[in-house]
N, C-alpha and C positions, 0 to 999 in steps of 0.2 A: 439767941435764935430759938424761936418757938418751934418745937418739933415733936413728933411721935417717935420715941425710941423703941425699936423693935424688941418685943419680949424675948425673942430667941437669943438676943445678945447676952442676956443674963445667964443663959445656959451654955451656949456654944461659942459665942464670939467675944465675950468679955467686954462689959460696958466700959467705955473710956470717957474721961471728962473733956478732953480737948484733943484736937487733931495733932497738934505739935508741928514742928517744922517739916517742910516737904523734903522727902528723901531725893537724892539725885537719881535721875533716870539713867539707865544703862542701855547701850546698843540701840539708839534711836532707829525706828523701823519705818520703811516706806509703806504707804497704804496697801500696796499689792502684797506685802508680807503678812498682813492680817487676814486670817481666813474666817469668813463669816458666811452664814446661810440664813436668809438672803443677804446679799451684799447691799449695804445702804446706798442711797442716792449720792450723798456727799459724805466723805470721810477723810479726815486728815490726821494721820498718826503723829504723835508727839513724843514717843519713846516708850520704853518698857521699864517695869519695876517689879522686882521680886517681892512677893507678898510675905515677907519674913514674919510680920506680925499679923497677918490675916487682914480682914476687913471689918468695918463697923457700918451698919446700915441705919440711916436716919430718914424718917418720913416727915417732911415739913408741913406744918399746919397751913391750910386746912387739910387734914389727912383722914379722909373718909374710909368707909369699910372696904371699898374696892382698892384704894391705894394701900391700905394696910395688908390686904391680901397679896398685892404685888410684892410688897416688902417681905412678907412671910414666905412667898414662893421663892424669892431670890435667896433668902436665908437658908431655907430647907435644901435647895439645890446645892449651894456651896458647902453646907454641912455634910451632905452625902459624899462630897468630893474631898472631905477631910480638911477643908479650909476653915480654920477656927481663928478667932481674933483675940487680941490682947492690947494693952496700952501701946500707943504708937501705931496702931493699925491704919491702913488707908480708909478714908471715909467715903461712903457711897450715899449720896443725898438724893432722895426722891421728892419731887416737888411738882406742883401745877404752875401754870403760867402766871397765876395771881401772885405767886411768891417770886417769880423770875420774869418780869415783863420784858426784860432785855432779850429774851429768847426768840422774839420775832417770828411768830407763827403766821404763815400765809393761810388763806382760807382753805386751800386744798390739804394743808397739813393738819387742820384742827381735829378732824374726826378720828384719825388713827396715827398721826405723825408724832414724832418725838425729837428732842434735841439732847445730845450728850456733850458736856464740856468739862474741861479740866481747869480747876482753879487751885493752885497750890497743891496740897495733898488730898484734894477732894474731887471725886468724880460725880458730877451733878447730872441727874436724869430729869428732864422736864417734859411733861405732856400737857396738852390742853384738855384732854379727856382721860378718863380712866383707862380706856383701851390703849391710847397712845403711851401713857406712862407704863402700862404693862408691857407693851412691845419694846419700849426702851430697856426695860429690865431684862427681857430675853436677849437683847444684844449685849448687855453687860455680861451675862453668863458666858457668852462666847468670847468676849474680850479677855476673859480670864482663862488662860491656857495652863494646863497641867493641874495637878492635885496635891493636896497636903502641903508639905514644906517646899515642894517644887513648883508651886503655882506662881505664875507671872501675869501681871496685869498689863495689857497693851493700852496705854493711854491714847485716847483719840478724841477729836472733836467730830461730832456726827450730827447731820440733819437728814432726817429720813421720813418717808411717807409712802404709802402703797400706790402702785399704778392702777390696780383693779380694786373696786369696792368689795367684791365678793370673791373669796378665795377658799375653795372647798374641796372635800374628798367624798366621792360616792363609793360606798362600801357594800359589796355584794354579800348579803346575808341569806341568800335563797338557793344557791347552787351547791349545797353541801355544808361547808364549815360555817358555824354560827359562833361568833366570838363570845366569850364570857363578859359579864358586866365589869368584872375587875380589869380585864384587858382593855375594854372600851374606855375605862377611865384612864388607863395608861396611855391609850391612843389620844384621848382628848388632851392630856397634859403635853404630849409630844407634839401634836399638831399646833397647839397654841405656842409652843416654844419656837416654832418656825413661822409664826404669824398667820396661820390659817384661821379663818373665822367662821367656818361652816362645815358641819359634818352631816352627811346624808346617808343613813342606813337604807339599803335597798331591800324592799319586801315584795315578794310575790305571794307567799303564803305563810311567812314566818313571824308576822305580828299577830298577836292574839286579839280576836274580836269577840266579845260576848254575844253579839247579835248573830254571828256566824261561827260557832265554835268548832265545826268540823275541820276547818281549813288548817289550823296551826298544829304541827306535829308535837306531841309531848316530848319535852326535853330538847327540842330544837326550835324554839320560838321565844319571842320577847314578850314578857308579861307587861301589863299596865304599870305595875309597881316598878319594874326595871326601867321602863321608858321614862316615867316621872323622875326617878332617881338620876338617870343619865342626863336628862334635860337640866335639872337643877345643878348638877355637877359641872356640866359644860358652861352654864351661865357664868360661873365664877371665873372661867378662863376666856370669857368674851367669845364664845363659840355658840352659834345657833344650831340646834339639831333640826334638820329638815328631812322629815321622813319621805321616802318614795314608796308609794304603794301603786303597783301596776294597776291601771284602771281601764285597759283596753286589750292589749296583748300580754303575752307572757303569763297567762293565768292557768296553765295546764293543770298544775297541782290542785287548784281550786275546782276547776271544771271537770275533773275526773270523778268527783262525787256525783252520784246519781241525781240528787235533788237539784243540782245546778245544770244538768244536761240540757234543759230547754233553753238556757242562755248561751250555749256554746255555738259558735258559728259552724263548726264541724264537730262530729261526735268525738268526745274526749280530746278536743283540740285545745288551743291556747288563747283563742280570741273570743271576746264577748260579741254577741250578735247585736248590732246597733238597733235592729228593728224590734227587739224584744223589750217590752216595758220593764221587765224584771232586771234587765241589765243596769239601767239607771238606778233602780231601787237598791240594788246590791252596792253600787258605787257610793250612793249617798249614805248607806249604813256604815260602810267601812270608813269613809272620810269624816263623817261626823264624829265617830269614836276617835279616829286618828287626831283630829284637830283638838280634841279635849286633852289628849296626852302630850301633844307637841305644840305649845302655844306660840311658836315663832312666827315670823312674817310670811313664810313660804310653805307650801305643800307641793310635792312633786307627783304628778299623775302618770308619769311614764309615757305610754302610748307609742312605743317604738316597735318596730319589726312585727307589724300586724299582718303576718304572712298568710294567714288563713282567710283574711277578709275578701269576700267575693267568691269564695269557693263553696259555700254552704248556704245558710239561710239568707244571706244578703246577695246571693249571686245575681238574681234578676235585677235588683236595684243597681248593682255595680255595672252589670252589662248595659243597663239603660243610661245611667248618668255618668259612669266612670268612677274609678277608684278614688281619685282626689276629692270630688264633691262629697261622696259618702263618708270618707274618713273625716274631713274637716267639719261636716255637719254634726257628726257624733261628738267630735272634740268640743265643738261649741255647746252642745247640749250638756256635756259633762260640766264645763265651766259655768254655764248658766245655773245648773242645778246646785252647784257647790258655792255659788256666790254668797249665800247667807253666812258662810264660814268666815268671810271677810279676810281672805288671804290672797297673795299672788300665787299663781299656779305655774310651776315649771312643767314643760313637756319636751320630750326628745324630738329633734327636728328631722329625723331621717326620712319620714314619710311625707311630711308637709312640704319639705324643700323641693319636692318634685312638682309642686303646683304653685309656682311663683305668682302667676296672674291671679289665682284664687286668693292667695294670701293678701294681696293688695286690696281686695274687695271685702275682706272680713270687717265686721263692725268694729268701730273704735273701742267700744266697751270690752270686746274680747281682747283686743290688743293691749288695752290698759290693764287687764286682769292676768295676763300671761307673760311668761318669759320663755322664748324658744332656746333650747340648749342643743346647739349643733355638736354632733359627735363624730369623730374620725379617729381611728386608733393606729394609723400607719403613717410613715413619712409620705408626703405628697409632693412630687417634683414640681407640680404646677401651683403649689401653694394651696391655701384653704379658703380663698375668697368665695368660691362657688358654693361652699357649704353654709356661708354666712349671709351673702348678699340677698338670697331670696327673702330673708327676714328683715335685714336692714333696709332694703329697698321698699319693703312694705311698712316701714315705720315701727317695727317691733323691737323690743329690747331683747338682746341675745347674750348668751354665755357660750363659752367654748368648753368642750369636754374631750380632752386627750386621755391617754391611758398609760398605766405603768407596764402594759404589755406582759402581764403575768399569766394570762389565760392559756390553759393547756400546756404549760411550760414546766420543765424541771427546775428552771430558775428564770426569772423575767428576762426577756430579750431587751436589754437596755440600749442596744444599738438603735432599735426602733423607738423605744420609749422616750429617750432623751431628745431625739430629733423631732418626734411628734409633739412632745410637750413644748419644746422650744419654739418651733415655727408656728404651730397652731395658736399658741398663746400670744405670740408677737403679732400675728395677723389679726387676731381678735382685738387686741389693743388698738391696732391701726384703724380697724373698721368700727370702733366704738363699742365693742363688747364690754359689758360692765362686770363680768365675772368669769371665773374659771372653775370648772367642776372636774377635777382629775378623777380617774375611775380605776377601780379594782374589780375584776371579774373572775369568778371561780367556776368556769363553764363545766369542767369535768369533775368537780368536787374535790380536787386535790390541792387547791390553793392554800398556801401557808402565808399568813399576813406578814410574818417576820422576814420574808424574802422580798417584800415590796417597798421597804423604806427608801431605797435609793431613788426610785422613781417618784415616790411621795414627796421627798424633800426637794427634789429638783422642781417638781410641780409647784411647791410652795414658793421657791425662789423665783420661778418664771412669772407667777401671778403677782408677786409683790414688786419685783423689779420692772423698770420701764424699758420697753423695747425687747430686743432679742437677748435672752440671758446666755451667758457664756458657759458652754458645756465644759471646756477645759478648766475654767476657774472652779466650777462646782466639783469636778472630779478630783481636783487637787485639794479641796477643802473638806470633802465629805468625811473622811476617816478621822481627821482631827476633831472636827466639830461634833459629829454624831457619836463616835466611839472613843474619843480621847486618845487616839492612836498617834503617837508622836513619830512613829517610824515611817508612816505613809504606806506600809505594806498592805493594809486593807484597801487602800485606793487602788493599788496595782492588782490585787486579787479581783476586784470588781472588773477591771479592764481585761484581765485574763478570761473571765467568764464571757465578756462581750466578744472577745476574739474566738472563743470556742463556738459561740453561736454563729459567728461569721463563717467559720470553717464548714459547718453543716449547711448553712444557707447559700453562701456564695461560691463555695468550692465543690462540695458534694452534691449541691443542687437538690437536696432532699429536705425541705423545710428547715427549721432550726431545731433547737433542743426541746422538742415537744414530748409530752408524756406518751403520746402514741408510739413514737419511735423508741422510747425507753422501755415500754411494755412489749414491743414487737418481738415475737419469737423469731430469732434469726434463721431457724431451720424451717420456717413456714414458707409457703409460696411467695407471699409478699416480702418476708424477711430475706429470702434469697435474692430477690430482685433489688430491694433497697440496699442490702448488704454489699452488692456489687458496686453500688454508687458510693457508699460510705467508706468501705474498706480501704481504698487508696489514701484516704485522709484520716483514718482512725488514729494513726501515730501522732499527727499534728494536733488533732482534737484532744487526745489524752494528755499531751504535753501541756497544753493550756490549762486544762482542768487540774492537773497535778501541780502545776506551778501555782495555781490559786491556793491549793491545799497547803503547799509549802509556805507561801506568804502568810496565810492565816496562822499557821503554827509559829512562824517567826514573830508575828505581831503579838501573839499571846505570850511567847517566851520573853519578849522585850519589855512587857508591861510590868512595872514594879508593883510590889504589894502595896495595898492601900491600908493605912492604919485604921484599925477598927474604931468607928465612931457610932455611938448609939443614937439612932434617929427615931426610936419608938416603933411600934408595930405598923406594918404596911400591908394593905390588902394584896398588892401585887408588886413584885420586884423583878424586872427583866434581867437583873444580874444573877438571879438564882437558877441559872441553867444547869450547872453541874455543881455538886457539893465540893467546892474548892475555896481556897482563901480568896477574899475579894482583891481585885486588882484595879488599876486605874482605867482599864478598858470599861466602857459603858455599853449598854444595849447589847449584852453578850448573847442574848437569845437570837438577835439578828445575825451575829457572827456565826453561831451554830447553824442557823438556817442557810447562810452562805456556804458553809462547809458541806452541808447536806446536798445543796444544789451542785457543788463541784463534784462530789462523789457520784451523784447520779449521772452527771454529764460524762464523767470518766467511764462509767459502766456502759454508756452508749457505744463508745469506741471499743472497749474491751470485749463486749459480747460478740461483735462481728469478727474480731480477731480470733477469739476462742472458737467460735463456730467454724471458721475456716480451718483452724488447726485440727479440730476434731475430724472434719471431712478429709483433710489430707492424710492425717495419721491413720484413719481407718482404711483409706484407699491403699496406703502402703502395706498395712497389715494383710488386707485381702489379697494383694498381689503376691505376697510371700508365703501364703498358706500351704502351698504344695511343695515347699522346699524340704529337702532332706538335710540341708546344712544346719548344724547345731547352732551356729552363731546367728543365722537368719531366723531360726525358730525362737531364739531368745529375743530377737528384735521384734517379732510379732507380739510376744508377751509384753515387752516394754511399750510398744505402741498402744496396745489396749490398756495398759496400766496408766499411761499418760493421759488417756481419755477418761478413764474411770477408776483411778486409784486414789490413794490418800491425798496426793497433790494433783489429781487429775483435773482436766478442764471442766468436766461436769461438776465436780465439787467446787470449783471456782465460782460457777454460776450460783450454786446453792448458797455458798458462803456470802457472796456479794449481795444477793437479794435478801437474805436473812438479816444481815447487818443493817441494810438500808431500811428494812421494815421496822426494826427496833428504833433506829434514829428518827425515822419519820413519825412514829407514834409519840416519842418524846417531844418532838417539835410541835406536833399537833396540840398536845395538852398545854403547851406554854401560851396558847392564845384561845383555844377553842373548847367548847363543850364536847361531851362524848358523842353527841348526835352526829351521824354521817361519817364517823371514822371507820366503822366496820367494813363498808364496801371497799375502801382503799386497802385496808389490811388484808381483806380477802383476796384482792388482786395480787398482793405480794405472796400470800400463801398459795394461791393457784399457780403462780409462776414458779415458785419453788417446787410445787408438786409436779409440774411438767418435767423439770430436770431430775427430780427423784424418779419419775417414771422412766426417763431415758437411762438413768443409772441402773435401774432394774433390768432393762432390756440389754444394756451393755454387759451387765454381770452374767446374764444368760449366755451371751456370745463368748465371754471369757471362759465360762465353764465348758462350752462346746469346744473351744480351742484346747482346753486342758484335757478333755476326754477323747477327742477324735482328731485333733490338729487340723480342724477345718473351721472356717470363719463364715458366718452367714452373710449374704449380700447386704450392702449398706442399707438398701431400701427396707429390708426386713427388720432392721433395728431403728428405722426412722432417721437415718443420717443421709443428708443430701450429698450429691457429688461435689467435689471442690469447684470453686469458681474458676472460670477460664482466666488464664494469665492476663492481667491488665497492664496497660502502659503506666509507667510511673507518673504521678501527678506533676504537672508543669508548674514552675514557679515564675513569678513575674520579676 
């Protein structure tokens, strides 16, 4: 057999001359027992085999550069998991259809599909294209469960190909956190492992443009060199980098500069004025430079949420012709001016969808040059047709854009995310959408990328799989596939966080686990009102969050140590979260981020409990202040100490927010540059300061009690009255 023998075999896997006789399989498994993300279209499990002697990887001639890269990628991944080879190892053969014409590829399989078959003691992966072979390799990684000497190969025959041609992630790099280039490379590798083929960084003002140097903040923007390096890196993993530069709305940070004020629809607003010639000139400058950095087939021009349009310079035109015509005219001008760049232009569909008749009348040249990306980020009981049909009825190509629902949350609300991704993607497939662009948004600047993987991976599964992807199947596979967690505890921890969100949303009727409720002062006017709604459910909320923390701890404790295997220097290792011995758990930075989310969720419930206990305790102390009974006087001191002592409720607030500040800072640096961190840390410091101030006021009250046996009114020390007695929550 003519083949390319992987160089890594000589180092880590042990080159072997022959496969030898097939070992007997043990405990044959049904297809449902194999956990894969995405799940292949056709899979037939044929048994399991312990990889006692590891694996050997062969690339059959013709084995070009891309195929060798796929082989190297598989070798490196298994080596990191401690799976090394020796004589008698299972063979993994990588080949093109020219070497295996019996693989029978249909036309729809050829672009990215693959076939996996078992022959004797050899697992053969066949692709008609480099991308297809690469994606087959990614499935092989998941067919091998466990690490080191505990690894088991799930033998299976697989035929697989994607339902959607374009499967992408839109990554917000403009509302605070800007990820490092090292993390972006880790992101590219991970997206590719789940068969995503498009990455779209979102820019308002964070891409550097030499022609407009004022816009990009120092330390918080992407340089030309970084952009080129990322594009080249992503190409190896069959991912196109599609930059999104907002070209109509969402430009406040740019338009705040005085020299751009004439282009703003409203003073220091966020929307370019269509009637200003300089608006088109600015767009052309940015996109000409952008196209030179990102040579892929698409550019994304944004054009969503143009809320200022018609309120300023364009008011007379909008009043005369209407918002739809003015908006679509400018969109056409943008596309016409950028046509020499020879790209397809994506644009968000939220404004244009309201003018379905105008869409039908758009020139065919515009329709051929654009792709409308319909976006909706919540579950829709009526389905998603109405967001897509304005474009499909007009003969325009469309993509769907759901969301991981991370925006303004202490942890993503995956109740909303999974349903939104599942149904929107399925509806898009039914209506002929050619792509899915899952989205991450960091609206308030607190987003942590490592909290978003759950929704990202389900988005990858939904875009690859045909029809409506199974949420339960994904939830049961996630922890094993992504983290290597054999216990399933991390799956249950994710479910507990979903239940915690449900308590706040469905029972307390006060949003879900938002950052705003996390920061809310429970003794403020709003805090008292919202606390009255949340307090009856705080116990249940906290039990879910604490159950998640317990499950995380159990998963960590159950993970055996991974034998040290030298893999050479790496720019970024997500396992380097804490200085501890490596374990079989993978993506531990995401586990740490899950823990942080659970701790923040727990504090939401705790703070309303503590605030009420402070109010009740102070009320009792105030009521007993005139007593002459020695025991009751001691009770007053104890009540005040319970509020403001070593183990007092105020100290609980200070301790909790201080710990979370440190954990948040650690989590931030695992993915982000230093830029934009300070405002978040200042929020923690400010909140701790509020409670330090209350501690000082209570200390003054304690001294007054010691000196005169009187206690000032609660209002004088900033303590609200206790909440009225509430009826216990009902249970269904």
